[in-house]
C-alpha positions, 0 to 999 in steps of 0.5 A: 351604490349610494354616494359616500356621505360619511365625513370619515374617509374611505381608508382602512388601517391595520397594525402588525408590529413586533419580532415576527411576520404577520400571522398566516390567519391574516396573510392567507385568509383575513386580508383577502376578506378585506380586499373582497368586501372593502375593495372601495377602501384604501387599505394599509397595514402599518409595520415596524418601519412605520413606527417612527417619531415623524409618524407618531409625534404625539405618542412617541414618548409614551410608546417608548415608555411602553417599549421599556416595560416589554419583557420585564418581570410582572408584579402585583400591587403588593410587589409579589411576582406574578406567575402563569396560571400553571404556576410554573413560569414568571410572567413578563410584560408583553407590550406590543398590544399597548404600543398598538393601542397608542398607534391606532389613536394617532393613525386615525387622528392624523389620517382618518379612516377605520381601524381594524385588528388583524384578527378581524374577518370581514363577512359582508360588504361594509360600504353601506353600514360605514356610510354614516353622517357621524364623525366617530363610529365604534362597536362594543362587544357589550350592549348598552354603550352609555352604561359601560366604562369601556369601548372596544378599540379593536374597531373604530373609525373617525375623521382626521383631527377628531375631537374625541381622539384629540382629547385622548392624545392630549398631554392631559390624558396621556400623562395619566397612563400608568405604564407599570400597570399590567392591565393594558386593556383598562389603561390604554385599550377599551377603558382609555378609548371610552374616556374620550367620548362625550354624550354630545359628541357626533358618534354612532355605536353599532349593535354588538353583533355587527362586529362581535357575533360572539363574546367570551367570558370576561374572566374565569369567575364570570360566566357571562359579561354584562347584558350578554351570554358568552359563547365560543367561536363557531368558526374556530376550534383547537381540534381538527374537524371537517373543512377546517384549515390548520393555522400555524403556531398552535393557533388551532383550526378555522372555517374560512370563509366563516358562514355561521354568522349571517347577521354579522358584518365582521367577525372578531376572532378573539382567541387568535390574539389576546396579547393584552390579556392578564389572566385572573387565574395568575398565581402569586408567590411571596 
């Protein structure tokens, strides 16, 4: 194994906060994939007890703003109540994803290392591909990074005190966040992360299929995202099939370990998360 030349420390950070314990897809399956293929890395799962002002001095005030929105009724820009796509239940803000958006920026800025969502399954040893002489690394589910206004924050890595993350954690940037906006992905997620990167920064963006071997449609009206065809997860389904393992809380069935993406190093199981998603099929009533 070649010496570690990356300025990014060999640390892995994951987050699970909220009112429930970590899901079985992580505790029974995906966490084992991190231990198997990233055994040379220090791995830490951040929990509710870690969410303190001491640990998050830059984002604490903004995390509190997100918390205040959690569970509140959702409205559109014209003040109309938002309902789910079946038009039966009023939609309420779920801000756990937004809170973790802010947490991950400060965790990596202060400690350095690599952030992964808990919906990631590691498929191959990661040491070699992460060992880059760059101060920031990321991957986008959409190719042609320079043309896009977002960068997936499901995975990224950086050195401590990263210039890119320092921009995003400045009051100048944080004060622009509209906590009334229901589009969390754009406000504090991938849209926000992309804003911090300048083309002359020290960064490297991996090919999309390294971490996102499949991508889903962006919305009900778009079959494919830009530059890429949408497909379904080959290792997950809502119906029981041979060798698939049942997940709790109606999360469907998975093949574990997944062996259907031989060219990928990790697999983001998008369908197991989505607490950030606002469906464009939402119903409106005045």
